[in-house]
N, C-alpha and C positions, 0 to 999 in steps of 0.2 A: 504494499500500500504506500503510495506516494505521501509525502509529508502533508500535502494539501488535500488528499483524498480522504476526508473524514465525513462520517455520517451526518447528514443535515447541515453541512458547512459549505458555503459558497467561496470558492477561491477567486478573489477579485484583484489581487496584486501583492505588492510588498510595501511595508512601511517606509516612509520617506523622511529624510532629515532635511528640513528646509534650510538650515544654516549651512550645512555641508553641501547642499545641492546635489545629493546622491541618495540612492535607496539605502535603507537601514537593513538590519539583519532579519527582523521579523516579517512573517507573512500576514497579509490582511485576509483573514477568514471571517466571513459573515454568516451568522446563525440564521438559517432559513426561517426560524420561528419569529425572528424579528420583523420579517416582512409582513406579518399579519397586521402590524400597526402602520403599514404603508411607507412609501418612500417618494421623495422628490429629488430629481437630478436637474441642476441648472449649470449652464456653462455656455460661453460664447462659441461661435464657429471656430473650429480648430482646437478647442480645448480638450478633445478626446472624449466628449460626452457620449457619442454614438458607440464608440468602442467599449466604454464602461457598461452601457446598457445592454449591448449585444452580449458581453461576457456574463452579465447577470442573468440574462435569458438562457444562455448556454448552460450555466450552472444549474439553473432550475430544471432544464430538460434532463441533465445527467442525473439529477436527484429524483426524477420521475414526477415532476410537478408540471402539469399542463398549463398553457398560457394562451390568453386572447391578446393579440398584439395589433394595435391600431397604428397603421403606418401612413401618415399623410404625405410624406416626401418620397417614399420608395426606397429608403435606405435599408430597411429591416428585412427586405427579401434576400439580403446578403446572408442571412442565417441558412439558406439552402446551399450556399457555395462553400461546401465542406469537402476536402479532398484528402482522405487518409494517406494516400500514396505520395502526396506532395510532389507530383510530377509536373513539369512544365506544360505537358500536353493537357493536363487537367485545367490549368489556369488559362490556356490559350483562348478558348471561346469567349472569355470574359475580359480580355485585354482590349483596352481602348486604342484603336489604330491611330488616332490623332496624337495620343500621348506617346506612342511608339515613334511616330514621325518627329515629335519634338525632341525626343531623346536621340534621334538619328540612327535607330536600329529597327530591324524588322520585328514583326509581332512575335515570331518564334523565339528570337533572342530575348525580347522583353519578357515573355512568359517564363523562360528559364530563370531570368533574373528575379522575377517575382517569387517563383517557387523556392529559390535559394534563400531569398530574404525571409520568406515565411518559415522555412525550416530553421534558419538561424534564430529568428525571433522566438519561435516556440521553444527551441532548446535553451535559450537564455532564461526562460521562465519555467524550466523543468517540465515542459510538455513535449509531445511528439504526435506523430500520425496515429498512434495507438489511442490516444485520448480523443482525437477526432472521430475515430471509428466507434469509440464508446459513446460519444455524443449521438452519432447517427443510429446506433443500436438502441439507445435509451428512449427515444421519442420519435414520433412521426412529425414531419414538417410539411405544411401546406400553405399555399398562397390563395386567398379568397379575393375576388375582384367583383364587388357589387356593381351592377350596371355595365359589366363587361364580361366577355367570355375569354379573356386572356388567361386568367387563372380559373379557379372554381367559381362559377357564378352563384349568386345568392338571391333567392326569391323573396322579393318584398311582399308578395301576396301572402306568404306564410307569416309575415311579420304582423299582420292584422288579425292573427288568430288569438283567441283568449289566453291570458297568462295563466300560470299554475294555480293550484288550489289555494295555497296560503294567501295569495294576493286577491283572489276572488272573494275569499271569506272576510278579508279586512277591507272595509269600505274606504278607509283613508288611503291605504296602499293602492287600491283600485283607481281612485280618483287621480292619484299621481301618475299612474301608468296611462290612463286615458288622456290626461292633459298633455303628457309628453308626446304620445302618438299623434294627437290632434295638432299640437303646435308644430311638430316636425312635418306633417303632411301639408299643412297650410304654408309652411316655409318653403316647401318644395314648389308650391304654386306661386311663390313670390308674395304671399300675404302675411304681413306682420300683424298677428291677432293677439289681443289681450284677452285672457281667459274669462274676464268678467264683463268687459265692454263689447267684445266683438260677437255679433250674432252668428257669423260664420263658425267661430270657435264653439259657441254654445250648441249649435245645431249638430255639428260633426261629433262633438264630445257626447251629446245625448244619444246619438245613433250608435257610436262605438260602445258606449257603456251598456246600452240596452242589449246589444248582441252579445257582449261578453258575459253579462249576468246570466244569459240563457245558455252560455256555453257554446255559442255559434261563432264560427270564423266569418270575417267580413272582407270579401274581395273588393277590389276597386270597382268592378262592374256592379256588384250589389249595392255598394255605397252610393254610386251615382243614381241608381233606381230609388233608393231610400231617400236621397236628398229631394227628389221630386215628389215622392209619395211616402212621407215618414209614417212609421207605425204608431204615431200618437197625434192627437189633435190639439194639445195644449203645451205651451212652454211656460212653466211657472203658472201664473194666474191668467196669462193672456192666451187667446186662441192662436193657433199656428199662423193663420193668414194675417193677423194683426202684427204678430211679432216678426214674421219673415214671409212676405207674400210669395206666392208661387212663381211669379215672374222673376223675382230676384233670386229665388232658389235655383231656377233654371239656368241663370247666369253662372252660379257657382258650380252646378253640375256640368255645364259646358266647359269651364275651365279645367275641371278634373278629367273630363272626357278628352279634351285636346291634349292633356298631358299623357293620357293613356294611349292616345293614337299617334303621338309624336314619334318620328323616326328614332330608332335606337332604344325606345323605352321598353321593348319587348325583352330586352336583356335583364331588366329589373324583375320581370315576371317569371323568369326561368331559373333553375338551379336548385341548390340544396336549401331546405328550409332553415330559417334562423333559429335553430334549436341548440342552445348553448351546451347542454349535456352531451349531445351527439358530436358537437364540434370539438369539445375539449378532449374526448377520448374516442378512439377507434372502436369498431364493433368488437374487437378482441379485448378492449379495456386498456390499450396502450395509450399513454399520454400523448397529446398532440400540441405542438406549437402552431397555433392558427394565426396566420398573418393576414390582416385585412388591409390590402393595399388600396388606398383611395386617392392616390395622387392624380389620377385621371379624371376625377369628378370636379364639377365646379363647386363654389362655396356653399350654395344652398343644398346641393345634393350631398355634400360631405356632412353638413350639419344634420340633415334628415337621417342619413344612415347611422351616423355615430350615436345620435339620440336614440334611435330604435335599438341599436345593438346594446347600449348601456342599459336601457330599460329591460331588455331581454335578460341581461346578466343579473340584474336585480331580481327579476321574477325567478330565474333558476336558483339563484343564491338562497332565496327565502324558502325554497323547497328542500334545501339540504339540512342535515342535522348539524348542530353546533359542534365546534371543535377548536382546540387551541393550536393545532398543527396547521401548517400551510397546506391548503387544498388546491389552490389555483391562483394564477397571476392574471391581472388585467394591466396591460402596459400600453401607454399612449405616448408616442415619440415627440410630438410637438402640440401642446395644448393651447398655444396662442389663439385667442378668439373663442375657445370652448369653455374657459373657466375665468372670465374677466371679473375684476373687482366690483363693478357697478352694474353693468347690464346683466340680463337674465335670459341668455339664449336657451333653447330646449335641452342642450347638453349639460347645463350647469346643475340642474336639480338632481338628476341621477348620479352625477359625479360626486356631488356633496353628500348624497345619501350613502353611496358606497364608502366614501371616506369615514362617515360616522358609524355605519352599521356592519361593514363587511368583515370586520375583525372577528365578530362572534361566530362567523361561518367559515373562518379560515381562508378567506379570499383577500389576497394582498393586492393593493393598487400601487402602481409605480407611474409617476407622471414626470415627463422631461420637457424642458424648454430652453431655448436660447434667448427668450424674451422675458426675463423675470419681472419686468415692470407691469405686464399685463396679466397679473395673476391675483386671485382672491387669497391673500395670505391669511385672512381669518379662517377661511375654509381649509387651507393647507396646514393650519396649526394642528390638525388631526394627524399629520404624518409624523411618525416617530423617528424616521431616518432621513437625513438630508445629505446628498452628495453634491458638493459645490466645487466647480472648476473655476478656471480663469474667467473673470467677468470684464465686460468691456467699459462700462461707464460707472461713475460714482453713484449715479441714480440706481443702477442695477444692484450695486453692493448695499445701498441703503435699504432697498426693498427686500433683499435676501436676509439682511440682518433682522429686519422686522419680522420676517417669517420664522427665523431661528429663535428669536425672542419669544414669539408666541408659542412655539412648540415647546420651549423650555418651561414656560409658565404653565402650559397644560400638563406637563409631566411633573410639576412641583419642584423644578430644579432652578438653581441660580444661573445667571447668564452674564458673562464678562464681555460687554459689547466692544470695548476698546481693544482687548486682546484678540477677540475674534476678527475685528476689522484689520488689525495688523497681519494676522495669519492669511486672510483672504488676499491681501495685497501681494503676498509672496508666492502664490500659486503659479505654476507654469503649465506647459503642455503635458497632458496625461497625468498631471498631479492634482489630486482632489482632497478636499477636507471631508471626512465623514463625521457627522454629528448624529450619534445614535443615543436615543434616550435610554436604551437598555445597557449602555456602557457608562463607565465612570467619567470619561473625558473624551473630547474629540480626537480623531486620529488623522494624520496626514499619510496618504499612501499614493503610490504610482500604480496605474492600472496594468494588469497583465496583458500579454499578447493574445488577441482573440483567436479562437479556433477557426472561425469563419473568415473567408476572404472578403475583406471590406473594400469592395471596389467602387462603392458609391451607388447612387439611385439606378435602379434598373428600368429599362423601357418596357412598354407593353409586350413588344415582340420578344424580349428577353425573358419576361415572366412566362409568356406563352411557351417558349422553348423549355423552360424549367419544369413547367407543369404538364408537358406533353405526355399523354398516356395516363396521367393521374386523374384528369377530370372524369368523374363518373357519368353514366348516362342520366339524362334528366328524369326525375321521378314522375310517374304518371300523376296527373292532377286528380284530386278527390272531388266528387260532387259536393256542392253545398248541402248542408243539412236543413233544407227548407221544404215547404210543402210543394209537392209536384202539381203542375197544372192539371186541371180537370180534364179527363178524357171522355169523349162522347161514347155511348154504348156502341158496340159493333153492330153492324146492320143485321148480320146473321148470328144470333146468340145460340151456342150449342145447347141442346135440350137439357143437359144436366145442370145448367146454371139457371138462376132465376133473378129477376130484377128487384123483387121485393125482399125485404129482410125477413127471414123466417121468424115466426112467433114461437117463443119458448115459454114453459111454465114460469111464473114469477119466482118460485123458490130456486131456480137454477141461475146462479151468478154468471153473468157474461160480460166480457170486456173486449176492447179492440186494441190489437197491437199497433202501435204507431207506424205510419209510412215514413221511411227514411231514405228512399232512393228515387231517382228519376226514371220515368218509363222510357223504353225504346219507342221508336217511331211506330205509331198505330197500336201500341199495347193498351190493354184494358185492365183496370184494377178489379181484382176478384178477392172476396173474402172466403177463406176455407175454415170450417169449424175444426178446432184443435183443442187438446187438453194442455193447459199450462200449469205446471207444478213448480213450486219454489220451496226450497228447504235450506236450513242452515246446518252445516257439518262442522263440528268442533274437533280439532286435533290437539292432543296434548301428549307430550313425551318429556317428562322431566329429565331423563338421561341425556336426551339430545338437546335440551334447552328449548324445545319447540312448544309454542302456545298460540295456535292460530284458529281462526274461524273463517269459513268461506261460505258464500251463498251460491247455491246451485239452482239455475233456472233451466228447465227443460220443456221443450215443445214437441208434441206428437200429434199428427193428424189423426182424427177418428177413422176407423176402418169399418167397412160393412162386414157382416158375418157374425159368428158366435163370439169372437174376441174383438171387442171394440178398441182395446188399448193393448199394445205390445211395447213395453218400455225399452226393449232392445232396439227399437226403431226411433227412439227419441233423439233429438239433437239439442245441444246447449244453445241458449239464446241470451243475449245481453239486453235485458230489460228489467227495470225496477218496477215494483208494484205501483208506485205513484206515477209512472209513465204510461200506464195503461189508460186508454181513453174510453169514456162512457158512450161516445157516439161515433159512428163510422164516417169516413170521407164520403163526399157526394159522388153520385153517378157510379156507384160500384155494383158489381154483380156478386151473387152469393151461391155457394154450394150448400145444400140442405144438410143438417146434422142427422146422424143415425138415431134410431129410437133410444138406444142406451144412453145417449148424451142428454136426453130430455127427462131423465129420472134422477132426482137428488140423491137417492140412496146409493147409486153407483159411484158417486163422487167420494163417499166415505170409503168405499172399497178401494177405489184408485189411490186414495190417500195413504192407506195402509200398504198397498203394494209399492207405492213410490218410496215410502220410508224403507221397506225392505231392499228395494233396488239400490238406494243410497248406501245402505249398510254393506251390501255385498259388492257393489261396483265402485264405490268411491275410494280413492287413495290419494295421498299427497306425496309427491316426490320432491325432495328438497336437496340442495347441495350443502355440504358441511366442509369447513376448513378446520381440521383437527388441530393444526399448529396454532391457530389464532382463536380457536374455540368460537367460531362464527358460524351461523347457520342462515341460509337464504330465507327469503320471504315468499309466500305464495305468489306465483306469477312473475317473480323476479328472474330475469335472464342471467345466464352465466356471466355475461359481460358486466351487467349492473352489479351482480354479487361480487365479482372480482374487484370492481371499483371500490365497493364498500370495504372489502378485505384489504385493499391497498391503503385506504385511509386509516383503517384500524391498525395496519402494520406500521404506518408512519407514526401514529400516536404511541404505539407500544415501543417503537424504536426510540422515539424522543424520550420516553419515560425511562427506558433501560439506559440510554446514553447519559441521562441526568443522574441516574443511580451510580453508574461507573464513575462519573465526574465527581460526585459527592464522596464516594467511597475512597477514592484514591487521592482526593485534594489534600487531605491532611498528610498522608505519607510523602507525597511529592513536596509539599511545602517544608516538612521536617528535613528531608534530605537536602533540598536546596538551601535551607538555613545552615545546615551543617557544612555544606560545600562553601557557603559564603564565609562562615567562621574559620574553616580550614584554610581558605584562600587568604584571609586576613592574617592567619598565623604564619603562612608562607611569606607574606610580605614583611611581617615583624622580624622573623628569623633572618630573612635576607638582609634587612637593614642592620640588625645587630652584627651579623657576620661582616658586612661592609665596614662598619665602625671598628670592629676588632682588627680587621686587616689594615685599616688605615693607621691605627695606633701602633701596631706592630711594625709597620713600615717606617713610621716616624722614629720609633725607638732605635731600630737598626740603623736608620740613616744618621741619627745623632751620634751614635757610638762609633760608626765608621768614620764620620768626619772628624770626630774628637781624636780618633787614633791616628788618622792620616795627617791632619793639619794642626792638631792641638799639641798636648804634651808628648815628649818623646818616649816617656815611659807610661805604661798602663796604670792609671791611678785606681783607687778603690771605687770612686764615683763612676768612672768609666766602666769598670767591671760590674757595678750594680745595674747600670743601664743595659748592659749586654744581657745580664740575667733576666731583667724585666722583658726585654725583647723576645728572649727564648720562651718565657711564659706566655707572651702574646701569641706566639706561633701555636702553642697548644690550644689556647682558647679559640683561635681562628679555625683549627681543625674540628673542634667540638661544635662550633656554630654551623659549619658546613654539614656535619652529620645531622644536626637538628633540622636544617632546611630539607635534607633528603627525606627524613621521616615525615615532615609536614607535607611535602609533595606526594609521598606515597599515600598519605591519608586522603589527600584530595582525589588522587587517582582511584582509590578504593571507593570513595563516596560517588564519584562519577560513574564507576561501574555499577554501583547499586542503582543509581538513577536510570542508567540505560536498561538494566534488567527490569526495573519497574515499568519503564516506557514500553518495553517489548511485551510485558505481561498485559498492559492496557491495550496494546495493539491487537494481541491475540484475542482478547475478550471482545473488542470491537468487530474484528473479522468474524468471530463466531456469531454475533448478533446479525451481521450482514448475511451470513450463509443461512441462518435460521429464518430470517424474516424476508423471504423473497416471494411475495404473493402472486407474481405473474406466472411462476413456475411450480409453485406449491400444489401438490395434488389435492383434488377435491373428492370427497366421498358422497355417494348418494344415500340419502336417508328416506326410507319409505314409511309413511305413517298411515295407519288404518283407524277409522273411527269406531267408537263403541256405539251400541244401540241407544244407550242413554244420552249420547252426545249428538243425537240427530233430531232436529225439530222441523216438522213440515209446517210451513207458514201459509201456503196458498195452494189450492187445487180448484181451478175454475175452467169454465169454457171460454176459450179465447178465439176470437176471429182473427186469423193470421192473414195479412194482406199478401197478395201475389200479383205479379204482372203476367197477364195472359197474352202470349204472342200470337201472331197471325197463323203460325203453324199448330196452335193448340197447346204449346208447351207452357208450363208454369215456372216462374222464377221468384224467389222471395223478394218482397218489397220492403222488409224491415231491416235489411242489411245495407 
């Protein structure tokens, strides 16, 4: 394990001595848990800000942390330019021919020079092509291009689908999501609308909120139709026509229609849905660095998309369980204009909400800019870490100091403004100040060499080349969940169908299954009498830690003959009891029920047989991770379960890492203190030896001079001095032996420290080997219910809707 390859630690560079103007001995390792309190990175052009942020994202990827990266300038697509072999031919396609011409060499020579420079740079920072390969293996990298097919296109149509359950249930959160979507959409139309004063905003927000409360997606086409014919007649206490006349509504609908019909807008309607959970991880659960490149969009389109994306992140975040470990990153490269101090663009509210609330869900927000003046520093005071590079103007420094002071006050720490100002003035290229509220004091460091080739912004053609073969086929569009248009009865009705609804005894409960699909051309709606049964099955297994209940709804058409119901022919149906309708749709045909379905006593018999069917046929297969003692939930896919296991592994890893740190901290401190005192002893003995040698030399010198140039005969004083000098030689030899013993003591203590470090390293490696959730085997646990744990809630006659095709075939209309 490299010195910087530590669990949950990001290798960002080396500590830097500003006075010496050179790197110091220590490495700058950043604890990933600190990012849950967010980070801000500021620095002028050329300060090395992009390299630092790219390195931060690389470290997150190596640690298995997915990220959403918003890239307004096109620089961050460089994260896909990773070449483990570090050959010149790997760099060649990305070499700028104009730069080669300026250097006076061909592109091949230039590529070889860049490859050599990258090998040298990585080596100087203790890295190699093996670490680049580790980065590529650890995460999936993808470039998304909303409004373009250069990368992976993103469908805006899906962005108007309702948010997750927690947001729908919280009216305050829902209002925020609705207002964000409405303001963004109007901004795309070039309308600056106030949520309280603008009737356009109020109308669109009312339409979106009504659809979302009903759980319906709202496409742009359906929104245009509802603007002209809203599903309500009043707005507040005013009738619709008084508040917003139909003529004026038609103008708004036309503007939206023109946008929909404009050339190139079809790219906004195609591609992957904006579902954050699917974007952050692959279908196998592998973390993804999702780069949303928006450099090709105009200002209003950028604001529209960024606002929609941030609101989607909020919705996804609130559906996650709380955690203290880092679950995901949200990084935006240049927030100029998206988080201003005074104005309130659509992007500001979700950004501020993320900064205030994301910590509880393990979502870290990292914001970067080279324009620190245009930032809301009151909002950014929620950030716990500041990376500050070289700044251009005194005004920039003053605003950054304001933000640092706010962050310190929020953390309850003191702030030395004058000292910090002097430090900022001394920063140079790739040298940053890190102010982390989780550390005792700020640190100066120089950023490490990036694993990715930082060639600068990529063009659309280059992005297309990078993503060639990666773009998935466009998903088939799903029909809107709305009422189908009424179909006129077929001219020739088959004799087994009847136009009138059959009359049943009043004690036979009957309901209608809702229609959920559109008919094919010329199809007729037909109701078929069926038995609908719904029961609750409870599974409990204390040994497996399972405690689940599921609802089973089955639908079976009545049959003619002696056996009216055969449960082996039943099919599962997703319908709740409160979704059943008391009345049918208009202009429908009916199949008559058999005589058995018209007697109440038979329903009691079918209720008992349904309970027996559930007891014998129902089982629950779950996945279990024995290593982490986790068990999947009903209906949870292996991918989603592995994602949950990954998060549990990260939390357990952080817990175990902290235990190791706590357990060995005292021992390490004790040995280090002994080494310090032993080193002091070496210095003391060395100084004493030096003094002894000097005194002996003086004594010998005086005696010799006295003998040669003094009295001709050796006097008693001279003899005494000679004797003293001889004794000094003995003391000098003794001092040398004391030094040797002290040095041996230091060496022994250093050996103890090395052995302790090796022991810690072995324990860390053991944790890493034990907690590998992507490769850890999963076991299948099969649970069977007890008879006492089965409850039949409902057994009724249900009219099941079908579409009758021209060839006489029937297809379900409730799916």
